C-alpha positions in Angstrom: 13.7 44.8 30.2 12.2 42.6 32.9 13.9 39.4 31.7 17.3 41.0 31.8 16.7 42.3 35.3 15.5 39.0 36.7 18.6 37.3 35.3 21.1 39.8 36.6 22.4 37.4 39.4 23.0 34.8 36.8 24.9 37.3 34.6 27.1 38.4 37.5 27.8 34.8 38.4 28.7 34.0 34.9 31.0 37.0 34.5 32.6 36.2 37.8 33.4 32.6 36.6 34.8 34.0 33.4 37.1 36.4 35.2 38.3 33.7 37.6 38.9 31.1 34.9 41.0 33.6 32.8 43.0 35.4 35.5 46.2 33.5 34.8 45.6 34.3 31.1 46.2 37.6 29.5 46.4 40.1 26.7 44.0 39.4 23.8 46.6 40.3 21.2 47.4 36.7 20.0 49.6 37.5 17.1 52.6 38.5 19.3 55.6 40.5 18.4 55.9 39.0 14.9 52.6 40.4 13.7 52.8 43.4 11.4 50.7 46.5 11.9 50.4 49.9 10.1 48.0 52.0 12.2 50.4 52.7 15.1 53.2 54.0 13.0 51.9 54.7 9.4 54.4 52.2 8.0 54.5 48.4 8.3 56.3 47.4 11.4 56.2 44.6 14.0 53.5 44.9 16.5 56.0 44.4 19.3 58.0 47.4 18.3 55.3 50.0 19.1 54.6 51.7 22.4 51.1 52.7 21.4 48.2 50.5 22.4 47.5 48.6 19.2 45.4 45.5 18.5 45.2 43.5 15.3 42.2 41.3 14.4 43.5 39.0 11.7 41.8 37.0 9.0 41.4 33.9 11.1 39.7 35.8 13.9 37.3 37.4 11.5 36.4 34.0 10.1 35.8 32.4 13.5 33.9 35.3 15.0 30.3 35.1 16.3 29.9 38.8 15.7 26.9 40.0 13.6 28.7 42.9 12.0 32.0 44.9 11.9 30.8 47.1 14.8 29.8 44.1 16.9 33.3 42.6 16.4 35.1 45.8 17.2 33.2 46.3 20.4 34.5 43.0 21.8 38.0 44.5 22.0 38.6 46.0 25.5 38.1 49.8 25.8 35.5 50.0 23.0 31.8 50.3 23.4 29.0 50.2 20.7 26.3 52.7 20.1 23.7 51.3 17.7 20.0 52.3 17.1 18.7 48.8 17.2 20.0 45.6 15.6 22.3 45.0 12.6 21.8 47.4 9.7 20.8 50.4 12.0 23.0 53.4 12.5 26.1 52.2 14.3 29.3 53.8 15.7 31.8 52.9 18.5 33.2 54.8 21.5 36.9 54.2 22.0 38.0 54.9 25.6 34.8 56.8 26.2 35.3 59.3 23.3 32.3 59.9 21.1 31.8 58.6 17.6 33.0 61.9 16.2 36.3 61.5 18.1 37.2 58.1 16.7 38.8 58.2 13.3 37.9 55.4 10.9 40.1 54.5 7.9 39.6 52.0 5.1 43.0 50.9 3.8 44.5 54.0 5.4 42.0 56.4 3.8 39.7 58.6 5.9 36.0 57.7 5.4 32.6 58.8 6.8 30.3 61.8 6.8 31.8 65.3 7.1 28.3 66.7 8.0 27.8 64.4 11.0 31.6 64.0 11.6 31.5 60.2 12.0 31.5 56.9 10.1 28.4 54.7 10.1 30.0 51.3 10.4 26.7 49.7 9.4 27.6 50.5 5.8 30.6 48.0 5.9 30.3 44.2 5.5 32.5 41.8 7.3 32.8 39.8 4.1 34.9 42.6 2.5 37.4 42.8 5.4 40.8 41.1 5.6 41.9 42.4 9.0 41.2 45.3 11.4 43.8 47.3 13.2 42.9 49.4 16.2 45.0 52.0 18.0 43.5 53.0 21.3 44.6 56.4 22.5 45.6 59.7 20.8 46.2 59.4 17.1 46.1 63.0 15.8 50.0 63.1 15.8 49.9 60.6 13.0 46.5 61.2 11.3 45.3 64.7 12.2 41.7 65.6 13.2 39.2 63.4 15.0 41.6 60.8 16.5 41.0 61.8 20.1 39.9 58.3 21.4 41.7 56.2 18.8 42.0 55.1 15.2 40.4 52.1 13.5 41.9 51.0 10.2 39.8 48.5 8.2 41.9 46.6 5.7 40.3 45.0 2.7 41.5 41.9 0.8 44.7 42.0 -1.4 46.1 39.3 -3.6 49.3 37.3 -3.3 50.5 33.8 -4.1 48.5 31.0 -5.7 44.8 31.6 -6.5 42.6 31.5 -3.4 38.8 31.2 -3.6 36.6 31.8 -0.5 32.8 31.7 -0.4 30.1 31.3 2.2 26.3 31.4 2.4 24.3 31.5 5.6 20.6 31.7 6.2 18.9 32.7 9.5 15.7 33.5 11.2 14.0 36.9 10.7 14.2 36.0 7.0 17.9 36.7 7.0 20.7 35.7 4.7 24.3 36.7 4.1 27.1 35.5 1.8 30.3 36.5 0.1 32.6 35.3 -2.6 36.3 36.3 -2.9 39.1 35.3 -5.2 42.7 36.6 -4.9 46.2 35.7 -6.0 49.0 36.7 -8.2 50.2 35.8 -11.8 53.7 36.8 -12.5 54.1 40.5 -12.0 50.4 41.1 -11.4 48.3 40.5 -8.2 44.5 40.7 -7.9 41.7 40.5 -5.4 37.9 40.5 -5.9 35.2 40.4 -3.2 31.5 40.5 -3.4 29.2 40.4 -0.4 25.5 40.6 0.3 23.2 40.6 3.3 19.5 40.9 4.0 17.2 40.6 6.9 13.5 41.4 7.7 14.6 42.5 11.1 12.4 43.6 14.0 11.0 47.0 14.9 13.9 49.3 15.8 11.9 51.3 18.3 10.1 49.9 21.4 6.4 50.7 22.0 5.7 53.7 24.1 8.9 55.6 23.2 9.3 59.2 24.3 8.8 60.8 20.9 6.0 58.7 19.3 8.3 57.1 16.7 7.2 53.5 17.2 5.9 51.7 14.2 5.1 48.0 14.6 6.4 47.0 11.2 9.8 45.2 11.0 12.8 47.4 10.2 15.0 45.3 7.9 18.0 46.1 5.7 19.8 45.1 2.6 23.5 45.6 2.2 25.8 44.8 -0.7 29.5 45.4 -1.1 32.1 45.2 -3.9 35.9 45.4 -3.6 38.4 45.3 -6.5 42.1 45.6 -6.1 45.1 44.9 -8.3 48.7 45.7 -8.6 51.7 45.5 -11.0 55.2 44.9 -9.7 57.0 46.4 -12.7 60.4 46.1 -11.1 61.8 44.5 -8.0 60.5 46.4 -5.0 58.3 48.7 -7.2 54.6 48.2 -7.3 51.7 50.3 -8.6 48.2 49.4 -7.2 44.7 50.4 -8.0 41.6 49.7 -5.8 37.9 50.4 -5.6 35.4 49.7 -2.9 31.7 50.3 -3.0 29.0 49.5 -0.5 25.2 50.2 -0.5 23.0 50.0 2.6 19.2 50.3 2.4 17.9 50.2 6.0 14.4 50.8 7.3 14.1 52.8 10.6 11.4 54.3 12.7 10.7 58.0 12.7 7.8 60.4 12.3 6.6 63.2 10.1 4.8 66.3 11.6 2.2 67.5 9.2 -0.4 70.3 9.5 -2.9 71.1 10.8 -2.1 69.2 14.1 1.7 68.7 13.6 1.3 65.5 15.7 3.9 62.8 15.0 2.9 60.4 12.3 5.2 57.3 12.4 3.3 55.3 9.7 5.5 56.2 6.6 8.3 53.9 5.5 11.4 55.6 6.6 14.7 54.5 5.1 18.4 55.3 5.1 20.0 54.7 1.8 23.7 55.1 2.2 26.2 54.6 -0.6 30.0 54.7 0.2 32.7 54.6 -2.5 36.4 54.7 -2.3 39.0 54.6 -5.0 42.8 54.8 -4.7 45.9 54.7 -6.9 49.2 54.2 -5.1 52.9 53.5 -5.7 55.2 51.8 -3.3 58.9 51.7 -3.9 61.6 49.9 -1.9 65.0 51.3 -2.9 67.1 49.5 -0.3 66.7 47.8 3.1 66.8 51.3 4.6 64.6 53.4 2.3 60.9 52.9 1.3 58.6 55.5 -0.3 54.9 55.6 -1.0 52.6 57.9 -3.0 48.8 57.6 -2.9 45.9 59.5 -4.4 42.4 58.6 -3.3 38.8 59.7 -3.7 36.0 58.9 -1.2 32.3 59.7 -1.2 29.5 59.1 1.3 26.0 59.8 0.0 23.0 59.4 2.3 19.3 59.7 1.4 17.2 59.7 4.5 13.5 60.0 5.1 10.1 58.8 3.9 7.9 61.2 1.9 10.4 64.0 2.4 13.9 63.0 1.6 17.0 64.7 3.0 20.3 64.2 1.2 23.8 64.6 2.7 26.8 64.0 0.5 30.5 64.1 1.5 33.3 64.1 -1.1 36.9 63.8 -0.2 40.1 64.0 -2.2 43.3 62.9 -0.5 47.0 62.9 -1.5 49.8 61.4 0.6 53.5 61.3 0.1 55.5 59.3 2.6 59.1 58.1 3.1 60.4 55.6 5.6 64.0 55.4 6.7 65.2 52.4 8.7 68.9 52.9 9.3 68.9 49.6 11.4 66.3 46.9 11.8 65.5 48.4 15.3 65.1 52.0 14.2 62.5 53.6 11.9 61.8 57.2 10.9 58.6 58.1 9.0 58.0 61.5 7.3 54.8 62.3 5.4 52.8 65.1 3.8 49.0 64.7 3.7 46.6 66.9 1.7 42.8 66.6 2.1 40.0 68.4 0.3 36.5 68.0 1.8 33.2 69.2 0.2 29.6 68.5 1.1 26.2 68.8 -0.5 22.9 68.9 1.3 19.2 69.6 0.7 19.3 71.7 4.0 22.2 74.1 3.4 25.3 74.9 1.4 28.8 75.3 2.7 32.2 76.2 1.4 34.8 73.5 0.8 37.7 73.1 3.1 41.3 72.0 2.7 43.8 70.6 5.2 47.5 70.1 4.9 49.4 68.0 7.4 53.1 67.4 8.0 54.1 64.3 10.0 57.3 63.0 11.5 57.3 59.8 13.5 60.0 57.7 15.1 60.1 54.2 16.7 63.2 52.6 18.1 64.4 49.7 20.2 67.4 49.9 22.5 67.3 46.7 24.4 65.5 46.4 26.8 63.9 49.8 25.9 61.4 50.8 23.2 60.7 54.5 22.3 58.0 56.1 20.1 57.6 59.8 19.2 55.2 61.4 16.8 54.8 65.1 15.8 52.2 66.6 13.4 51.3 70.1 12.2 47.9 70.7 10.5 46.7 73.7 8.7 43.0 73.9 7.8 41.5 76.6 5.6 38.5 77.0 8.0 39.6 76.4 11.6 43.3 77.2 11.4 46.4 75.5 12.8 46.8 72.6 15.2 50.0 70.9 16.4 49.9 67.5 18.1 52.4 65.1 19.5 52.9 61.8 21.3 55.8 60.4 23.3 56.0 56.9 24.7 58.5 54.5 26.2 58.5 50.9 27.2 60.8 48.5 28.9 60.9 44.7 28.5 61.7 43.1 31.9 62.9 39.6 32.7 60.5 36.6 32.8 58.2 38.1 30.1 57.1 41.2 31.9 56.9 44.7 30.4 56.0 48.2 31.4 55.0 51.2 29.2 53.9 54.8 29.4 52.6 57.3 26.9 51.5 60.9 26.7 49.9 62.8 23.8 47.4 65.4 22.7 44.8 65.3 19.9 41.9 67.3 18.5 38.5 66.9 16.9 37.5 69.2 14.0 34.1 70.9 14.0 31.8 69.2 11.5 30.1 71.0 8.6 26.9 70.9 10.7 28.7 72.5 13.7 29.9 75.3 11.4 27.0 75.9 8.9 23.8 74.1 9.7 21.0 76.7 9.6 19.9 77.9 13.0 22.6 75.9 14.8 26.1 76.1 13.2 28.5 78.8 14.1 31.5 79.4 11.7 33.8 80.6 14.5 33.5 77.5 16.7 36.8 76.0 17.8 38.0 72.4 17.5 37.9 70.2 20.6 41.3 69.4 22.1 42.5 66.7 24.4 45.5 65.8 26.6 46.0 62.2 27.6 48.3 60.0 29.6 48.4 56.2 29.9 50.4 53.5 31.6 50.4 49.8 31.1 51.9 46.5 32.3 52.2 43.2 30.3 53.2 39.7 30.6 53.9 37.1 28.0 55.2 33.5 28.5 54.4 30.5 26.4 50.6 30.1 25.9 49.8 33.0 28.3 49.8 36.7 27.6 48.5 39.6 29.6 48.1 43.4 29.3 46.5 46.0 31.5 46.3 49.7 30.7 45.2 52.7 32.8 44.4 55.9 30.9 43.1 59.4 31.5 42.0 61.8 28.7 41.0 65.4 29.5 38.9 66.9 26.7 38.4 70.7 26.4 36.0 72.8 24.3 33.5 70.0 23.8 31.2 71.0 21.0 27.5 70.8 21.9 24.2 72.7 21.9 24.2 76.0 23.7 20.6 76.6 24.8 21.0 80.1 26.0 20.6 82.5 23.0 22.4 85.2 25.0 25.6 83.2 24.7 25.2 82.8 21.0 26.0 85.3 18.2 23.1 87.5 17.0 20.6 85.6 14.9 20.2 82.4 17.0 17.0 82.8 18.9 16.8 79.1 19.9 20.4 78.4 20.7 23.5 77.4 18.7 26.5 75.2 18.5 29.2 76.2 21.1 32.3 75.0 22.9 30.2 74.2 26.0 32.1 72.0 28.4 35.0 69.8 29.4 35.1 66.1 30.0 37.4 63.6 31.7 37.6 60.1 30.4 39.5 57.7 32.5 39.5 53.9 33.0 41.3 50.6 33.0 41.4 47.9 30.3 42.5 44.4 30.9 42.8 41.8 28.2 43.8 38.2 28.2 44.6 35.1 26.2 45.2 31.6 27.5 45.7 28.5 25.5 45.0 25.2 27.3 45.6 22.3 24.9 42.8 22.5 22.3 41.1 25.4 24.1 41.6 29.1 23.6 40.3 31.5 26.3 40.1 35.2 25.7 38.9 37.9 28.0 38.4 41.7 27.8 37.5 43.8 30.8 36.8 47.5 30.6 36.1 50.0 33.4 35.3 53.5 32.4 34.5 56.8 34.2 33.4 59.4 31.7 32.2 62.6 33.3 31.2 66.2 32.4 33.6 68.2 34.4 31.2 71.1 34.9 28.3 69.0 36.3 30.0 65.9 37.5 27.4 63.8 35.6 28.3 60.7 33.5 28.4 61.2 29.8 25.5 59.6 28.0 25.6 56.1 26.5 28.8 55.1 28.2 28.7 52.0 30.4 30.9 52.1 33.5 31.9 48.5 32.8 31.9 46.1 30.0 33.2 42.5 29.7 33.6 40.0 26.9 34.7 36.4 27.3 35.2 33.7 24.6 36.0 30.0 24.6 37.0 28.2 21.4 37.7 24.5 21.1 39.4 22.9 18.1 39.8 19.2 17.6 40.3 17.7 14.2 37.5 18.8 11.9 35.4 20.2 14.7 35.4 23.8 16.1 33.1 24.9 18.9 32.9 28.3 20.5 31.0 30.7 22.6 31.2 34.4 23.4 29.6 36.4 26.3 29.4 40.2 26.1 28.1 41.9 29.2 27.4 45.6 29.1 26.8 47.7 32.3 24.1 50.3 32.8 24.3 53.5 30.8 22.8 57.0 31.4 20.8 58.6 28.6 18.1 61.4 28.4 17.5 61.4 32.2 17.2 57.7 32.7 19.5 54.8 33.3 19.4 51.9 30.8 19.6 48.5 32.4 22.7 46.3 32.1 22.5 43.4 29.7 24.5 40.4 28.5 24.5 38.4 25.3 25.6 34.8 24.7 26.5 33.7 21.2 27.4 30.1 20.3 28.8 28.6 17.1 29.9 25.2 15.7 31.8 24.3 12.6 32.5 20.9 11.0 35.0 20.5 8.1 33.7 17.5 6.3 36.1 17.9 3.3 39.4 19.6 3.0 37.9 22.8 1.6 34.3 22.6 2.8 32.8 23.4 6.1 29.3 23.4 7.6 28.5 26.1 10.1 25.8 26.9 12.7 25.5 30.0 14.9 23.1 30.9 17.7 23.0 34.6 18.5 21.5 36.0 21.7 21.1 32.4 22.9 19.1 33.2 26.0 16.8 35.6 24.1 17.6 38.7 26.1 15.4 41.7 25.9 17.5 44.9 26.0 17.9 48.4 24.8 21.3 49.2 23.3 20.3 52.9 23.4 17.2 54.5 24.8 13.9 53.5 23.2 15.7 51.2 20.7 15.8 47.4 20.9 18.2 44.7 19.8 17.3 41.5 17.9 16.2 38.5 20.0 17.4 34.9 19.6 18.5 34.2 16.0 19.6 30.9 14.4 22.0 30.7 11.5 23.0 27.8 9.3 25.6 28.0 6.5 28.2 26.4 4.2 31.7 27.7 3.6 34.3 27.0 0.9 38.0 27.8 1.4 40.2 26.6 -1.4 43.9 27.5 -2.0 46.1 26.7 -5.0 43.2 26.3 -7.5 
């Protein structure tokens, strides 16, 4: 970590210059009020109509990013931090507004995904090549989506077909024996639309664990990964306003990691075996959408999702999650400025494991949501009731209001509550799980101010989220039910998550400047200690220049110090650069330099990121073939 420490004055000066240069800029939501989102209301609606804190990363932003993965891209949005056990391909999750990975709901095309045993989604399983856009709602989302949306909701939208045939492809090669590429074709022919995407990535990587780690897991071999993904989607518009769609997504991640086996007679850690996580995720959906009039729209969707993980070396542990989901939803818009959404969700979850068995569980949810505009005011209200066959009933709601002021200014405020369900591990894992454990609950409040005029936009949000009945390890057997001599899962504590997020965009001629600043205070209310792995501050700043066939850009991500396991991890910053040259109408050469200054850092304790990495590639983007 010495190089990062020595360069701290340089990092602070750089971040200070970034803030100064972007202060007249603002809010990183570049699409504006005309952009369409789904995650904040469950029905397509203009981004400017919602009171909730929603960001949309569109197709062009995904194509231009210097991010190395889905999770790296998401963490550049204000209010979101990344927890990853090493570099790309390693276990990865995000914290939204300080909430843990189990308290952030991840959807793919509106369908809940991830492990029900761990209670979180490993974003390392998803490839950027399969993604069309990403919608992020920061703040409570249980009133629309049910369990686990305490910090927010991330909806990853895959490609769909429309219009003339469109072929996209790219191929990049990089150091550490790395390569990635994808091919996608989409379009429509008469009544039928189609989309096909295929992606692949590989890297030899570096050792995930640093030498001298606390648990003797270090193995000097490189921990690489291979990731492949397939997405198929098609639809038939059999009558005006009536469409039936079918989609299938499959991803496969094979990632090496460092761990140890403890064999007799000494039971000393042996890190020499080849440990691997082999994670297969599949998602299939059949849906119907009907537009009966400008006022009435209805959707029906049935989906199936599985998450299968084989983890280990000589001894393999298997954890399977299977979900079946049914949704019926109706949207009534009596005027263009008013929208009412009603929905019924049914979810069936089952797990399989080499370590234990557990009963299936079912959840039924009833949703009612409203958004409306009464110039200059905007209103939003959501209400949801959930009944789960294991942990009972939960009712959640959200209420928000905003006012658009003269000269491009706006104010908004929102309150809501949410909950996180206990995972199957929390309930049933041998020697740990307790079937009577309660869900975590939260109450949150936020207030924001914005400004938009011409090429300048701005938004700042203050939030506070009080979380009760946090599920954790209870080390005192006397506080556990009989039969837990070494401790158990329990509702152990309360936490307060509060902070400020500022985001900005400024266009200056051929330059685009974007900025995200995040200040977070996440504390255990019983001890007053900071929650682990949460940085008290994080900043990202990007400059993009476009002139004719040339595109140049750079991004700085600066992450503050984080507490973990009794130590404080040093702050670090990363600079990524990229260049693109369109030498023909549909052809483009690309170059990317990640971690330009070769920073040495630990994203989490005893794990290291990848050093400087060079990428060169070729991209094809042809429409109307």
